[in-house]
A tleap script that builds the chain and sets N, CA, C and O, in Angstrom:
source leaprc.protein.ff14SB
mol = sequence {
  NMET PHE GLN THR LEU SER ALA ALA ILE LEU
  ILE THR LEU THR GLY SER VAL ALA ALA ALA
  GLN THR VAL GLN PRO PHE VAL GLY THR TRP
  VAL ALA GLU PHE ASP GLY THR ALA TRP VAL
  ARG LEU GLU LEU LYS ALA ALA GLY GLU SER
  LEU ALA GLY ARG ILE ALA LEU GLY ASP MET
  GLU VAL ASP ALA GLU GLY ARG VAL LYS ALA
  ALA HIE ALA ALA PRO ASP ARG LEU ALA PRO
  ILE PHE ASP VAL VAL LEU ARG ASP SER THR
  LEU THR PHE ALA ARG LYS ASP GLY ALA ASP
  THR ASP ARG PHE GLU LEU HIE LEU ALA GLY
  SER ASP ALA GLU LEU ARG PHE VAL LEU ASP
  GLU ALA THR ARG LYS GLU LEU MET ASP GLU
  GLY ILE ALA PRO PRO LYS PRO VAL GLN LEU
  LYS ARG ILE ALA CARG
}
set mol.1.N position { -12.033 -23.843 -6.046 }
set mol.1.CA position { -12.066 -22.418 -6.742 }
set mol.1.C position { -13.181 -21.253 -6.750 }
set mol.1.O position { -12.928 -20.107 -6.379 }
set mol.2.N position { -14.369 -21.650 -7.186 }
set mol.2.CA position { -15.344 -21.283 -7.532 }
set mol.2.C position { -15.411 -20.760 -5.799 }
set mol.2.O position { -15.221 -19.573 -5.534 }
set mol.3.N position { -15.583 -21.370 -5.138 }
set mol.3.CA position { -16.057 -21.076 -3.585 }
set mol.3.C position { -15.068 -19.955 -2.958 }
set mol.3.O position { -15.322 -18.998 -2.226 }
set mol.4.N position { -13.826 -20.428 -3.519 }
set mol.4.CA position { -12.528 -19.342 -3.055 }
set mol.4.C position { -12.828 -18.041 -3.472 }
set mol.4.O position { -12.659 -17.130 -2.662 }
set mol.5.N position { -13.338 -17.743 -4.849 }
set mol.5.CA position { -13.502 -16.706 -5.528 }
set mol.5.C position { -15.058 -16.328 -5.167 }
set mol.5.O position { -15.086 -15.247 -5.756 }
set mol.6.N position { -16.079 -16.435 -4.734 }
set mol.6.CA position { -16.955 -16.050 -4.083 }
set mol.6.C position { -16.788 -15.566 -2.795 }
set mol.6.O position { -16.960 -14.436 -2.339 }
set mol.7.N position { -16.423 -16.605 -2.280 }
set mol.7.CA position { -15.760 -15.852 -0.368 }
set mol.7.C position { -15.167 -14.708 -0.663 }
set mol.7.O position { -15.660 -13.751 -0.066 }
set mol.8.N position { -13.969 -14.373 -1.622 }
set mol.8.CA position { -13.548 -13.238 -1.551 }
set mol.8.C position { -13.977 -12.133 -2.167 }
set mol.8.O position { -13.524 -11.017 -1.909 }
set mol.9.N position { -15.292 -12.466 -3.414 }
set mol.9.CA position { -16.200 -11.419 -3.830 }
set mol.9.C position { -16.732 -10.604 -2.747 }
set mol.9.O position { -16.817 -9.381 -2.634 }
set mol.10.N position { -17.197 -11.910 -1.693 }
set mol.10.CA position { -18.437 -10.947 -0.553 }
set mol.10.C position { -17.415 -10.497 0.553 }
set mol.10.O position { -17.735 -9.531 1.246 }
set mol.11.N position { -16.693 -10.870 0.686 }
set mol.11.CA position { -15.634 -10.189 1.985 }
set mol.11.C position { -15.713 -8.670 1.290 }
set mol.11.O position { -16.117 -7.681 1.901 }
set mol.12.N position { -15.218 -8.662 -0.205 }
set mol.12.CA position { -15.065 -7.382 -0.929 }
set mol.12.C position { -16.384 -6.381 -0.529 }
set mol.12.O position { -16.390 -5.184 -0.241 }
set mol.13.N position { -17.172 -7.073 -0.600 }
set mol.13.CA position { -19.061 -6.678 -0.967 }
set mol.13.C position { -19.030 -5.997 0.274 }
set mol.13.O position { -19.144 -4.781 0.430 }
set mol.14.N position { -18.805 -7.189 1.480 }
set mol.14.CA position { -19.432 -6.968 2.690 }
set mol.14.C position { -18.226 -5.557 3.532 }
set mol.14.O position { -18.422 -4.549 4.210 }
set mol.15.N position { -17.361 -6.067 3.133 }
set mol.15.CA position { -15.939 -4.488 3.631 }
set mol.15.C position { -16.600 -2.788 2.737 }
set mol.15.O position { -16.808 -1.693 3.260 }
set mol.16.N position { -16.747 -3.172 1.442 }
set mol.16.CA position { -17.540 -2.046 0.780 }
set mol.16.C position { -18.759 -0.739 1.698 }
set mol.16.O position { -18.767 0.452 2.010 }
set mol.17.N position { -19.896 -2.323 1.831 }
set mol.17.CA position { -20.410 -1.812 2.522 }
set mol.17.C position { -20.648 -1.549 3.722 }
set mol.17.O position { -21.569 -0.907 4.227 }
set mol.18.N position { -19.654 -2.146 4.234 }
set mol.18.CA position { -19.696 -1.279 5.948 }
set mol.18.C position { -18.913 -0.104 5.735 }
set mol.18.O position { -19.254 0.858 6.422 }
set mol.19.N position { -17.900 0.074 4.918 }
set mol.19.CA position { -17.058 1.841 5.257 }
set mol.19.C position { -17.746 2.251 4.421 }
set mol.19.O position { -17.132 3.188 3.910 }
set mol.20.N position { -19.227 2.048 3.669 }
set mol.20.CA position { -20.467 3.263 3.222 }
set mol.20.C position { -21.018 3.407 4.035 }
set mol.20.O position { -21.611 4.484 4.088 }
set mol.21.N position { -21.156 2.608 4.984 }
set mol.21.CA position { -22.336 2.767 6.481 }
set mol.21.C position { -21.251 4.187 7.162 }
set mol.21.O position { -21.661 5.331 7.363 }
set mol.22.N position { -20.019 3.754 7.378 }
set mol.22.CA position { -19.377 4.701 8.382 }
set mol.22.C position { -19.544 5.769 7.729 }
set mol.22.O position { -19.888 6.735 8.411 }
set mol.23.N position { -19.369 5.997 6.193 }
set mol.23.CA position { -19.272 7.425 6.167 }
set mol.23.C position { -20.649 8.239 5.821 }
set mol.23.O position { -20.624 9.390 5.384 }
set mol.24.N position { -22.149 7.326 6.128 }
set mol.24.CA position { -23.295 7.744 6.009 }
set mol.24.C position { -23.441 8.570 7.079 }
set mol.24.O position { -24.190 9.452 6.660 }
set mol.25.N position { -23.059 8.910 8.686 }
set mol.25.CA position { -23.680 9.403 9.198 }
set mol.25.C position { -23.209 11.069 8.990 }
set mol.25.O position { -23.804 12.029 9.479 }
set mol.26.N position { -21.808 11.129 8.011 }
set mol.26.CA position { -21.389 12.258 7.616 }
set mol.26.C position { -22.212 13.380 6.630 }
set mol.26.O position { -22.305 14.608 6.630 }
set mol.27.N position { -22.705 12.379 5.868 }
set mol.27.CA position { -23.232 13.276 4.498 }
set mol.27.C position { -24.547 13.879 5.012 }
set mol.27.O position { -25.336 13.613 5.920 }
set mol.28.N position { -24.436 14.894 3.950 }
set mol.28.CA position { -25.170 16.074 4.074 }
set mol.28.C position { -24.472 17.489 4.182 }
set mol.28.O position { -23.245 17.559 4.108 }
set mol.29.N position { -25.275 18.649 4.362 }
set mol.29.CA position { -25.327 19.986 4.635 }
set mol.29.C position { -25.392 20.398 5.532 }
set mol.29.O position { -26.475 20.847 5.906 }
set mol.30.N position { -24.108 20.467 6.452 }
set mol.30.CA position { -24.064 21.277 7.894 }
set mol.30.C position { -23.724 22.911 7.352 }
set mol.30.O position { -23.130 23.430 6.407 }
set mol.31.N position { -24.419 23.322 8.458 }
set mol.31.CA position { -24.022 24.812 8.587 }
set mol.31.C position { -23.563 25.459 10.428 }
set mol.31.O position { -23.886 24.690 11.334 }
set mol.32.N position { -23.056 26.421 10.719 }
set mol.32.CA position { -22.894 26.778 11.676 }
set mol.32.C position { -23.669 28.441 11.286 }
set mol.32.O position { -23.525 28.972 10.185 }
set mol.33.N position { -24.384 28.992 12.298 }
set mol.33.CA position { -24.914 30.338 12.526 }
set mol.33.C position { -24.450 31.388 13.488 }
set mol.33.O position { -23.826 30.982 14.468 }
set mol.34.N position { -24.640 32.566 13.373 }
set mol.34.CA position { -24.241 33.550 14.279 }
set mol.34.C position { -25.259 34.667 13.947 }
set mol.34.O position { -25.120 35.388 12.959 }
set mol.35.N position { -26.455 34.797 14.956 }
set mol.35.CA position { -27.343 36.115 14.931 }
set mol.35.C position { -28.009 35.571 13.638 }
set mol.35.O position { -28.415 36.434 12.860 }
set mol.36.N position { -28.215 34.026 13.226 }
set mol.36.CA position { -29.264 34.132 12.028 }
set mol.36.C position { -28.705 34.005 10.807 }
set mol.36.O position { -29.311 33.912 9.740 }
set mol.37.N position { -27.120 34.001 11.042 }
set mol.37.CA position { -26.212 34.269 9.482 }
set mol.37.C position { -25.711 32.779 9.036 }
set mol.37.O position { -25.304 32.260 10.076 }
set mol.38.N position { -25.603 32.126 8.268 }
set mol.38.CA position { -25.011 31.224 8.583 }
set mol.38.C position { -23.160 31.660 7.903 }
set mol.38.O position { -22.856 32.312 6.904 }
set mol.39.N position { -22.605 31.240 8.540 }
set mol.39.CA position { -21.100 32.021 8.483 }
set mol.39.C position { -20.331 30.490 8.191 }
set mol.39.O position { -19.153 30.594 7.849 }
set mol.40.N position { -20.822 29.235 8.282 }
set mol.40.CA position { -20.037 27.952 7.648 }
set mol.40.C position { -20.999 27.460 7.187 }
set mol.40.O position { -22.099 27.506 7.738 }
set mol.41.N position { -20.667 26.644 5.600 }
set mol.41.CA position { -21.406 25.777 5.044 }
set mol.41.C position { -20.621 24.690 4.905 }
set mol.41.O position { -19.618 25.076 4.305 }
set mol.42.N position { -20.542 23.576 5.130 }
set mol.42.CA position { -19.776 22.434 4.469 }
set mol.42.C position { -20.717 21.127 4.432 }
set mol.42.O position { -21.400 20.563 5.287 }
set mol.43.N position { -20.368 20.813 2.620 }
set mol.43.CA position { -21.656 20.234 1.765 }
set mol.43.C position { -20.564 18.689 1.823 }
set mol.43.O position { -19.482 18.779 1.243 }
set mol.44.N position { -20.858 17.582 2.406 }
set mol.44.CA position { -20.392 16.391 2.624 }
set mol.44.C position { -21.103 15.194 1.827 }
set mol.44.O position { -22.256 14.883 2.128 }
set mol.45.N position { -20.353 14.468 0.726 }
set mol.45.CA position { -21.063 13.161 0.320 }
set mol.45.C position { -20.321 11.724 -0.344 }
set mol.45.O position { -19.395 11.598 -1.146 }
set mol.46.N position { -20.869 11.081 0.118 }
set mol.46.CA position { -20.165 9.853 0.081 }
set mol.46.C position { -19.373 9.475 -1.328 }
set mol.46.O position { -20.182 9.223 -2.221 }
set mol.47.N position { -18.389 9.404 -1.623 }
set mol.47.CA position { -17.197 9.056 -2.756 }
set mol.47.C position { -17.134 7.801 -2.557 }
set mol.47.O position { -15.936 7.579 -2.381 }
set mol.48.N position { -17.611 6.992 -2.491 }
set mol.48.CA position { -16.925 5.548 -3.043 }
set mol.48.C position { -17.156 5.070 -1.421 }
set mol.48.O position { -18.130 5.370 -0.730 }
set mol.49.N position { -15.972 4.231 -1.005 }
set mol.49.CA position { -15.989 4.239 0.620 }
set mol.49.C position { -15.056 5.792 1.469 }
set mol.49.O position { -14.361 5.837 2.485 }
set mol.50.N position { -15.361 6.587 0.743 }
set mol.50.CA position { -14.792 7.925 1.107 }
set mol.50.C position { -16.045 9.080 1.486 }
set mol.50.O position { -17.265 8.942 1.577 }
set mol.51.N position { -15.170 10.233 1.654 }
set mol.51.CA position { -16.060 11.098 1.889 }
set mol.51.C position { -15.299 12.307 0.695 }
set mol.51.O position { -14.125 12.370 0.329 }
set mol.52.N position { -16.642 13.288 0.252 }
set mol.52.CA position { -15.792 14.184 -0.563 }
set mol.52.C position { -16.933 15.712 -0.474 }
set mol.52.O position { -18.163 15.663 -0.442 }
set mol.53.N position { -16.328 16.599 -0.456 }
set mol.53.CA position { -16.515 17.940 0.001 }
set mol.53.C position { -16.621 18.697 -0.676 }
set mol.53.O position { -16.332 18.524 -1.860 }
set mol.54.N position { -17.229 20.228 -0.050 }
set mol.54.CA position { -16.612 20.900 -0.164 }
set mol.54.C position { -16.622 22.624 1.133 }
set mol.54.O position { -17.646 22.629 1.817 }
set mol.55.N position { -16.077 23.323 1.295 }
set mol.55.CA position { -16.593 24.262 2.946 }
set mol.55.C position { -16.739 25.693 2.368 }
set mol.55.O position { -16.105 26.131 1.408 }
set mol.56.N position { -17.764 26.422 3.171 }
set mol.56.CA position { -17.289 27.842 2.709 }
set mol.56.C position { -17.261 27.903 4.161 }
set mol.56.O position { -17.677 27.090 4.986 }
set mol.57.N position { -16.590 29.220 4.338 }
set mol.57.CA position { -16.561 30.434 5.703 }
set mol.57.C position { -16.592 31.558 5.759 }
set mol.57.O position { -15.792 32.208 5.086 }
set mol.58.N position { -17.423 32.117 6.491 }
set mol.58.CA position { -17.228 33.652 6.240 }
set mol.58.C position { -16.085 33.707 7.656 }
set mol.58.O position { -15.834 32.793 8.442 }
set mol.59.N position { -15.384 35.496 7.624 }
set mol.59.CA position { -14.825 36.238 8.355 }
set mol.59.C position { -15.357 36.246 9.689 }
set mol.59.O position { -16.428 36.817 9.895 }
set mol.60.N position { -14.563 35.526 10.868 }
set mol.60.CA position { -14.834 35.567 12.022 }
set mol.60.C position { -14.105 36.540 13.008 }
set mol.60.O position { -13.020 37.047 12.724 }
set mol.61.N position { -14.859 36.801 14.353 }
set mol.61.CA position { -13.889 37.265 15.340 }
set mol.61.C position { -14.567 36.575 16.309 }
set mol.61.O position { -15.779 36.485 16.503 }
set mol.62.N position { -13.140 35.847 17.205 }
set mol.62.CA position { -13.536 35.958 18.516 }
set mol.62.C position { -12.875 36.465 19.565 }
set mol.62.O position { -11.796 37.057 19.577 }
set mol.63.N position { -13.956 36.055 20.880 }
set mol.63.CA position { -13.741 36.509 21.974 }
set mol.63.C position { -12.268 36.071 23.069 }
set mol.63.O position { -11.577 35.081 22.827 }
set mol.64.N position { -12.088 36.702 23.862 }
set mol.64.CA position { -10.713 36.059 24.702 }
set mol.64.C position { -10.407 34.644 24.688 }
set mol.64.O position { -9.352 34.071 24.413 }
set mol.65.N position { -11.639 34.151 25.072 }
set mol.65.CA position { -11.746 32.628 25.128 }
set mol.65.C position { -11.942 32.090 23.873 }
set mol.65.O position { -12.685 31.122 23.709 }
set mol.66.N position { -11.343 32.628 22.968 }
set mol.66.CA position { -11.834 31.551 21.498 }
set mol.66.C position { -13.465 31.610 20.906 }
set mol.66.O position { -13.725 31.659 19.704 }
set mol.67.N position { -14.336 31.597 21.828 }
set mol.67.CA position { -15.742 32.013 21.119 }
set mol.67.C position { -16.080 32.993 20.267 }
set mol.67.O position { -15.837 34.164 20.557 }
set mol.68.N position { -16.736 32.620 19.009 }
set mol.68.CA position { -17.220 33.538 18.582 }
set mol.68.C position { -17.976 34.679 18.487 }
set mol.68.O position { -19.113 34.492 18.922 }
set mol.69.N position { -17.694 36.230 17.924 }
set mol.69.CA position { -18.647 37.035 18.766 }
set mol.69.C position { -18.903 37.556 17.633 }
set mol.69.O position { -19.825 38.372 17.609 }
set mol.70.N position { -18.250 37.283 16.492 }
set mol.70.CA position { -19.140 38.051 14.926 }
set mol.70.C position { -18.595 37.422 14.076 }
set mol.70.O position { -17.430 37.036 14.169 }
set mol.71.N position { -19.377 37.204 13.060 }
set mol.71.CA position { -19.437 36.516 11.756 }
set mol.71.C position { -19.930 37.142 10.683 }
set mol.71.O position { -20.836 37.914 10.996 }
set mol.72.N position { -19.657 37.107 9.375 }
set mol.72.CA position { -20.373 37.462 8.056 }
set mol.72.C position { -20.343 35.849 7.489 }
set mol.72.O position { -19.679 34.826 7.655 }
set mol.73.N position { -21.494 36.317 6.723 }
set mol.73.CA position { -22.335 35.598 5.731 }
set mol.73.C position { -21.036 34.644 5.135 }
set mol.73.O position { -19.965 35.193 4.878 }
set mol.74.N position { -21.222 33.188 4.941 }
set mol.74.CA position { -20.071 32.114 4.241 }
set mol.74.C position { -20.469 32.740 2.479 }
set mol.74.O position { -21.555 33.206 2.134 }
set mol.75.N position { -19.307 32.576 1.649 }
set mol.75.CA position { -19.430 32.837 0.893 }
set mol.75.C position { -20.275 32.042 -0.438 }
set mol.75.O position { -20.250 30.821 -0.284 }
set mol.76.N position { -20.782 32.347 -1.308 }
set mol.76.CA position { -21.398 31.646 -2.082 }
set mol.76.C position { -20.672 30.502 -2.978 }
set mol.76.O position { -21.225 29.568 -3.558 }
set mol.77.N position { -19.009 30.884 -2.931 }
set mol.77.CA position { -18.365 29.861 -3.312 }
set mol.77.C position { -17.854 28.878 -2.504 }
set mol.77.O position { -17.630 29.301 -1.369 }
set mol.78.N position { -17.674 28.092 -2.618 }
set mol.78.CA position { -17.632 26.717 -1.899 }
set mol.78.C position { -15.828 26.462 -1.917 }
set mol.78.O position { -15.806 25.652 -2.843 }
set mol.79.N position { -14.684 26.586 -1.601 }
set mol.79.CA position { -14.028 25.722 -1.879 }
set mol.79.C position { -13.790 23.740 -1.554 }
set mol.79.O position { -14.390 23.163 -0.647 }
set mol.80.N position { -12.970 23.145 -2.364 }
set mol.80.CA position { -13.530 21.857 -2.606 }
set mol.80.C position { -12.002 21.558 -0.802 }
set mol.80.O position { -11.077 22.221 -0.332 }
set mol.81.N position { -12.568 20.403 -0.537 }
set mol.81.CA position { -11.942 19.763 0.620 }
set mol.81.C position { -11.366 18.915 0.332 }
set mol.81.O position { -12.014 18.184 -0.418 }
set mol.82.N position { -9.981 18.422 0.625 }
set mol.82.CA position { -9.251 16.912 0.506 }
set mol.82.C position { -8.528 16.859 1.817 }
set mol.82.O position { -8.691 17.479 2.868 }
set mol.83.N position { -7.438 15.671 1.337 }
set mol.83.CA position { -7.123 14.751 2.443 }
set mol.83.C position { -7.670 14.556 3.507 }
set mol.83.O position { -7.225 14.648 4.651 }
set mol.84.N position { -9.325 14.096 2.881 }
set mol.84.CA position { -9.977 13.748 4.162 }
set mol.84.C position { -9.782 12.310 4.120 }
set mol.84.O position { -9.693 11.540 3.164 }
set mol.85.N position { -9.720 12.057 5.826 }
set mol.85.CA position { -9.778 11.154 6.529 }
set mol.85.C position { -10.594 10.723 7.482 }
set mol.85.O position { -10.936 11.512 8.363 }
set mol.86.N position { -11.165 9.076 7.482 }
set mol.86.CA position { -12.225 9.040 8.558 }
set mol.86.C position { -11.549 7.999 9.621 }
set mol.86.O position { -11.395 6.807 9.351 }
set mol.87.N position { -11.250 8.458 10.582 }
set mol.87.CA position { -11.186 7.842 11.883 }
set mol.87.C position { -12.386 7.614 12.873 }
set mol.87.O position { -13.044 8.612 13.167 }
set mol.88.N position { -12.738 6.401 13.416 }
set mol.88.CA position { -13.653 6.268 14.049 }
set mol.88.C position { -14.846 7.092 14.154 }
set mol.88.O position { -15.805 6.656 13.518 }
set mol.89.N position { -15.011 8.073 14.736 }
set mol.89.CA position { -16.005 9.216 14.906 }
set mol.89.C position { -15.610 10.407 14.063 }
set mol.89.O position { -16.481 11.060 13.489 }
set mol.90.N position { -14.327 10.714 13.967 }
set mol.90.CA position { -13.787 12.119 13.621 }
set mol.90.C position { -13.193 11.577 11.984 }
set mol.90.O position { -12.726 10.501 11.610 }
set mol.91.N position { -13.548 13.264 11.054 }
set mol.91.CA position { -13.223 13.270 9.991 }
set mol.91.C position { -12.637 14.610 9.990 }
set mol.91.O position { -13.078 15.670 10.433 }
set mol.92.N position { -11.224 14.242 9.215 }
set mol.92.CA position { -10.125 15.250 9.168 }
set mol.92.C position { -10.071 15.698 7.918 }
set mol.92.O position { -10.623 14.871 7.193 }
set mol.93.N position { -9.579 16.822 7.174 }
set mol.93.CA position { -9.871 17.198 5.613 }
set mol.93.C position { -9.059 18.408 5.950 }
set mol.93.O position { -8.651 18.627 7.090 }
set mol.94.N position { -8.801 19.310 4.762 }
set mol.94.CA position { -8.113 20.343 4.445 }
set mol.94.C position { -8.929 21.113 3.515 }
set mol.94.O position { -9.788 20.511 2.872 }
set mol.95.N position { -8.738 22.611 3.332 }
set mol.95.CA position { -8.628 23.618 2.278 }
set mol.95.C position { -8.144 24.197 2.198 }
set mol.95.O position { -7.708 24.815 3.170 }
set mol.96.N position { -7.732 24.548 0.597 }
set mol.96.CA position { -6.882 25.639 0.692 }
set mol.96.C position { -7.618 27.447 0.499 }
set mol.96.O position { -8.665 27.984 0.137 }
set mol.97.N position { -6.710 27.693 0.845 }
set mol.97.CA position { -7.131 29.407 1.041 }
set mol.97.C position { -6.374 30.555 0.983 }
set mol.97.O position { -5.978 31.421 1.763 }
set mol.98.N position { -6.284 30.241 -0.400 }
set mol.98.CA position { -4.943 31.056 -1.254 }
set mol.98.C position { -3.901 30.214 -1.385 }
set mol.98.O position { -4.010 29.085 -1.865 }
set mol.99.N position { -2.744 30.757 -0.930 }
set mol.99.CA position { -1.369 30.102 -0.636 }
set mol.99.C position { -1.457 29.060 0.497 }
set mol.99.O position { -0.810 28.015 0.420 }
set mol.100.N position { -2.414 29.392 1.763 }
set mol.100.CA position { -2.326 28.821 3.044 }
set mol.100.C position { -3.391 27.423 2.724 }
set mol.100.O position { -4.071 27.217 1.719 }
set mol.101.N position { -3.256 26.631 3.891 }
set mol.101.CA position { -3.926 25.314 3.909 }
set mol.101.C position { -4.761 25.298 5.240 }
set mol.101.O position { -4.182 25.809 6.199 }
set mol.102.N position { -5.633 24.954 5.395 }
set mol.102.CA position { -6.594 25.155 6.727 }
set mol.102.C position { -6.923 23.706 6.574 }
set mol.102.O position { -6.999 23.009 5.562 }
set mol.103.N position { -7.155 23.348 8.237 }
set mol.103.CA position { -7.067 21.664 8.380 }
set mol.103.C position { -8.039 22.340 9.273 }
set mol.103.O position { -8.132 23.421 9.854 }
set mol.104.N position { -8.969 20.855 9.090 }
set mol.104.CA position { -10.341 20.880 9.763 }
set mol.104.C position { -10.409 19.766 10.770 }
set mol.104.O position { -9.421 19.069 10.537 }
set mol.105.N position { -11.241 19.131 12.006 }
set mol.105.CA position { -11.822 18.256 12.422 }
set mol.105.C position { -13.018 18.301 12.611 }
set mol.105.O position { -13.492 19.419 12.810 }
set mol.106.N position { -13.952 17.092 12.619 }
set mol.106.CA position { -15.216 17.364 12.004 }
set mol.106.C position { -15.377 16.097 13.151 }
set mol.106.O position { -14.832 15.014 12.937 }
set mol.107.N position { -16.236 16.364 14.471 }
set mol.107.CA position { -16.812 15.110 15.363 }
set mol.107.C position { -18.275 15.496 15.267 }
set mol.107.O position { -18.899 16.553 15.185 }
set mol.108.N position { -18.674 13.715 15.329 }
set mol.108.CA position { -20.309 13.571 15.431 }
set mol.108.C position { -20.643 14.140 17.022 }
set mol.108.O position { -19.838 14.090 17.952 }
set mol.109.N position { -21.785 14.593 17.080 }
set mol.109.CA position { -22.574 14.968 18.342 }
set mol.109.C position { -23.763 14.411 18.320 }
set mol.109.O position { -24.360 15.238 17.630 }
set mol.110.N position { -24.547 13.592 18.581 }
set mol.110.CA position { -25.658 13.151 18.658 }
set mol.110.C position { -26.056 13.741 16.670 }
set mol.110.O position { -25.231 13.389 15.827 }
set mol.111.N position { -27.018 14.386 16.313 }
set mol.111.CA position { -27.636 14.556 15.252 }
set mol.111.C position { -26.874 15.851 14.937 }
set mol.111.O position { -27.116 16.450 13.889 }
set mol.112.N position { -25.951 16.306 15.819 }
set mol.112.CA position { -25.384 17.745 15.261 }
set mol.112.C position { -23.366 17.171 14.846 }
set mol.112.O position { -23.024 16.039 14.505 }
set mol.113.N position { -22.706 18.032 14.986 }
set mol.113.CA position { -21.214 18.258 14.560 }
set mol.113.C position { -20.980 18.899 15.600 }
set mol.113.O position { -21.715 19.373 16.467 }
set mol.114.N position { -19.554 18.873 15.403 }
set mol.114.CA position { -18.556 19.725 16.123 }
set mol.114.C position { -17.062 19.983 15.050 }
set mol.114.O position { -16.228 19.128 14.751 }
set mol.115.N position { -17.090 21.227 14.695 }
set mol.115.CA position { -16.157 21.604 13.693 }
set mol.115.C position { -14.990 22.171 14.294 }
set mol.115.O position { -15.154 23.350 14.607 }
set mol.116.N position { -13.551 21.569 14.625 }
set mol.116.CA position { -12.648 22.179 15.114 }
set mol.116.C position { -11.344 23.085 14.080 }
set mol.116.O position { -10.741 22.679 13.086 }
set mol.117.N position { -11.295 23.823 14.480 }
set mol.117.CA position { -9.764 24.475 13.510 }
set mol.117.C position { -8.931 23.925 14.006 }
set mol.117.O position { -8.923 24.015 15.234 }
set mol.118.N position { -7.641 22.953 13.245 }
set mol.118.CA position { -6.788 22.635 13.822 }
set mol.118.C position { -5.658 23.266 12.910 }
set mol.118.O position { -5.240 23.006 11.782 }
set mol.119.N position { -5.252 24.468 14.142 }
set mol.119.CA position { -3.584 24.861 13.962 }
set mol.119.C position { -2.320 24.310 14.255 }
set mol.119.O position { -2.276 23.472 15.155 }
set mol.120.N position { -1.013 24.705 13.511 }
set mol.120.CA position { 0.106 24.703 13.739 }
set mol.120.C position { 0.536 25.486 14.582 }
set mol.120.O position { 0.235 26.679 14.618 }
set mol.121.N position { 1.300 24.908 15.372 }
set mol.121.CA position { 2.271 25.779 16.445 }
set mol.121.C position { 2.613 27.090 16.041 }
set mol.121.O position { 2.417 28.119 16.688 }
set mol.122.N position { 3.089 26.994 15.030 }
set mol.122.CA position { 3.175 28.747 14.282 }
set mol.122.C position { 1.721 29.815 14.216 }
set mol.122.O position { 1.676 30.956 14.678 }
set mol.123.N position { 1.055 29.385 13.801 }
set mol.123.CA position { -0.216 30.057 13.813 }
set mol.123.C position { -0.896 30.404 15.271 }
set mol.123.O position { -1.398 31.424 15.743 }
set mol.124.N position { -0.629 28.802 15.860 }
set mol.124.CA position { -1.125 29.190 17.451 }
set mol.124.C position { -0.458 30.545 17.974 }
set mol.124.O position { -1.012 31.596 18.296 }
set mol.125.N position { 1.336 30.098 17.958 }
set mol.125.CA position { 1.816 31.468 18.547 }
set mol.125.C position { 1.954 32.700 18.058 }
set mol.125.O position { 2.418 33.652 18.685 }
set mol.126.N position { 1.435 32.722 16.585 }
set mol.126.CA position { 1.267 34.189 16.043 }
set mol.126.C position { 0.039 34.167 16.344 }
set mol.126.O position { -0.243 35.285 15.913 }
set mol.127.N position { -1.383 33.580 16.941 }
set mol.127.CA position { -2.344 34.530 17.251 }
set mol.127.C position { -2.088 34.662 18.528 }
set mol.127.O position { -2.255 35.811 18.937 }
set mol.128.N position { -1.813 34.052 19.145 }
set mol.128.CA position { -1.043 34.326 20.636 }
set mol.128.C position { -0.136 35.385 21.117 }
set mol.128.O position { 0.037 35.661 22.305 }
set mol.129.N position { 0.512 36.039 19.968 }
set mol.129.CA position { 1.175 36.808 20.281 }
set mol.129.C position { 0.315 38.568 19.266 }
set mol.129.O position { 0.770 39.710 19.325 }
set mol.130.N position { -0.677 38.201 18.649 }
set mol.130.CA position { -1.175 39.192 19.045 }
set mol.130.C position { -2.836 39.389 19.750 }
set mol.130.O position { -3.813 40.070 19.436 }
set mol.131.N position { -2.586 38.556 20.678 }
set mol.131.CA position { -3.656 38.597 21.587 }
set mol.131.C position { -5.169 38.188 21.265 }
set mol.131.O position { -6.193 38.676 21.742 }
set mol.132.N position { -5.009 36.985 20.166 }
set mol.132.CA position { -6.033 36.277 19.535 }
set mol.132.C position { -6.425 34.928 20.019 }
set mol.132.O position { -6.271 34.024 19.198 }
set mol.133.N position { -6.768 34.698 20.859 }
set mol.133.CA position { -7.189 33.256 21.061 }
set mol.133.C position { -7.322 31.972 20.122 }
set mol.133.O position { -7.670 32.086 18.946 }
set mol.134.N position { -7.144 31.231 20.477 }
set mol.134.CA position { -7.283 30.303 18.570 }
set mol.134.C position { -8.904 29.916 19.151 }
set mol.134.O position { -9.519 29.779 20.209 }
set mol.135.N position { -9.086 29.857 17.794 }
set mol.135.CA position { -10.919 29.676 18.054 }
set mol.135.C position { -11.584 28.319 18.852 }
set mol.135.O position { -11.064 27.237 19.126 }
set mol.136.N position { -12.381 28.622 18.998 }
set mol.136.CA position { -13.115 27.066 19.769 }
set mol.136.C position { -13.830 26.359 18.980 }
set mol.136.O position { -14.508 26.892 18.102 }
set mol.137.N position { -13.791 24.949 19.179 }
set mol.137.CA position { -14.977 24.447 18.205 }
set mol.137.C position { -16.109 25.094 18.473 }
set mol.137.O position { -16.375 25.655 19.536 }
set mol.138.N position { -17.115 24.988 17.048 }
set mol.138.CA position { -17.900 25.510 16.353 }
set mol.138.C position { -18.862 24.457 16.579 }
set mol.138.O position { -18.333 23.454 17.059 }
set mol.139.N position { -20.217 24.355 16.369 }
set mol.139.CA position { -20.778 23.688 16.321 }
set mol.139.C position { -22.146 23.801 14.997 }
set mol.139.O position { -22.913 24.762 14.945 }
set mol.140.N position { -22.182 23.019 14.358 }
set mol.140.CA position { -22.904 22.110 13.304 }
set mol.140.C position { -23.842 21.955 12.927 }
set mol.140.O position { -23.710 20.749 12.717 }
set mol.141.N position { -24.981 22.204 12.563 }
set mol.141.CA position { -26.318 21.203 12.413 }
set mol.141.C position { -26.492 20.940 10.908 }
set mol.141.O position { -26.485 21.833 10.060 }
set mol.142.N position { -26.611 19.946 10.719 }
set mol.142.CA position { -27.251 19.516 9.336 }
set mol.142.C position { -28.724 19.604 9.052 }
set mol.142.O position { -29.681 18.940 9.450 }
set mol.143.N position { -28.573 20.939 7.999 }
set mol.143.CA position { -30.076 20.874 7.522 }
set mol.143.C position { -30.705 19.913 5.707 }
set mol.143.O position { -31.665 20.067 4.952 }
set mol.144.N position { -29.686 19.130 5.738 }
set mol.144.CA position { -29.766 18.681 4.526 }
set mol.144.C position { -29.228 16.992 4.216 }
set mol.144.O position { -28.063 17.067 4.604 }
set mol.145.N position { -29.373 15.944 3.872 }
set mol.145.CA position { -28.653 14.663 3.387 }
set mol.145.C position { -28.306 14.706 2.237 }
set mol.145.O position { -27.722 13.747 1.733 }
savepdb mol mol.pdb
quit
């Protein structure tokens, strides 16, 4: 019985260590800058086998192709993220923005990351009806671990 219990504990610990190692590449403070101004700030930390964090986004404008053409500094107050799920090298999460819920995907790209805005069909249609292209992914750089 002792060997079975020891094996179960070892498997649990090994699984926890492996899970913690998979979140480590995402841990840190990530920013996106436009003309030298940080307009996205994402802070991620390990929370057991998962990730927790918060995000701030400044207002932005996109061009006809969805690339950022203007952005304002991220506010000092960061909003907590939730619905955090890590699958392979993609982290999905959400944040509340007033009554709205914004959803994101974060993909690692070497030492940098790419933040994608996940839009539902209604939001995508609303933007297109207003002549606004859906935003392209944004490059983030890690500035701290």
